[in-house]
N, C-alpha and C positions, 0 to 999 in steps of 0.2 A: 504494499500499500503506500501511495505516496501523498503526504499531507502538507499542505503550505498554508500558513497563516499570516494575515497582515504583511504581505509582501509589497514593497515600494520601490520605486526606481526614480531617479533624477539625474537628468543631463544638464549639467550646469544650472541654469535657472529655470528650466523647464521640468515641471512634475510629469513624468510619463504614466507613473502607476501609483495608485494609492490604495492601502488596505485590500489587496486581493488575497482572497483565502479560498481553497478548493482542496477537495480530496479525489484521488484516482485510485479506484480499486484494484487490486491484483488480477491482471487478465485483460482490463480495460485499455483501449487505446485512447490517448489523449493528445491532441495538438494546441499549440499556441501560436495563433497566426498573426502577423503584423498587417499594416496598412496595405502592403503591396503582396500579400499572401505568402511572405516569407516567415520563418519562425523555427521553433524547435518542436520536436515531438518526443513522446514518451511511450514505449511498449514494452511488454515483457514478451 
């Protein structure tokens, strides 16, 4: 299981992410996509 709580990200003066929380159960496929559909994926 992957669990994220209150994740935040800032690029200089730009707040890109604030208080992101989620859980991904074992065996699930989960993608984080950016504005241009690039990003990171997690799968088991």
